[in-house]
Phi, psi and omega in degrees: 000319179297325180290324179298312183295323178298312180304311181302318182301310179304313184296316180290326181293311180290334178290322181291316184300310184299325181290320184287330180295141182291145177267145185250008180284134176298136176265149182307316185293342186271345189279128174273121178255117181289147177266224184293148178284165183295144178277116188291336182265354181073020184284162178236115180244102186290346185251018172296137180278147179299140179083358173293140180235157174293127183234030178270115182258012185258328186307136175065014178277149180291137180308311179300321179297323182286327176298328186282351181272003178238141171301134180301333181287349177282329192271128171234151180256139179228150167263132180285138177257111185291147179089358183286341173228133182276110178232097184255359184287126184295339177293351180248025178246161176054040169277134188221145173048205184291331178290325176299322179294317180301314182296315181299310181307312181295326173304306180298321180301318192268346188239339184228161172222158176281134176222127178292132189071013177280192182304146183241011179227160178297320179296319179304312181298318181293321183289325192255339187080008177208171177187166175275190185295326179294313178300315178292329180287324178293317183294312184300321181302308179299318179295318183294317180292324178297336181254015165097005182278147165262136193227140167254139176257119186246157170228149185196181180261119176246179178291337183250351183203150179266350183224049179290138180239145175202189187229156168236137188239137180271134181269173182301329180274011178086354181278160181244146173225149178285146174220104177251098186293341179291322187283343180274353184279168183303320184302326183250026170065028178050053177292156178298150185297336185275003176285153172232151185233000189221161175264127185294131178241333184202145166265112185278343181179151171245117187248135177250146178290000000 
C-alpha cells in the first residue's frame, strides 16, 4: 500500500512540474512564412499572386561565371541587322539599364499577350498583338538590340514545354538578368520580367547591337 501511494505521489509531482514548465514547441501561428521577395527594381505589379517569389538566379552574376554554366557548343554569336523589324513606337527608344527593361516589360504588358500557337516572329507579334514564347522573345530581342543591349536567347524545359524561350540581358555594370516576355503578359498574371519558369538547356545565340 505504501509503495502504491509513493508511486502516485511521484507521478502527480512530475505531472504538475511538466505542466507548469513553459513549452518551447513552435506554434503554427507563430511561424513566419515569407511572401514575395523584395523587388530589386522597385516595380509594382498589382496582379502578382500571393506567395510568388523571384526565381532569377542570373542577376548580378559575374559574366565569366555565367558563361561557364553553358557548354561552349551551345553558344553562337550573331551581329544584329538593323531594320529587319519595323518598330516605330517612340516609347521603345532610348531604353537604358534596368529602367529600360521595366519600360519594355510594361509596353509588352499593355500591347501584347501570350497565345499558344500564336505568332513566332517579331513582325507577327506586331501585326497580331500576340505571340507564343518564341515570337515574344523575338520581338523583345529586336527592341533590346536596337537600344544597345547585348542579349542571350535561351531555350529550356518548363512544365508545359521542352522548348520554352526567353532572354538574358547584359546590364551596364556587366551583370546579367533574366527577361521572360511571356511571363509579363496578362495570360501569366503580369509577373516581373526577371521571373523564370524553365530550366535552361541551351544558349541559342548571343546577340550584339
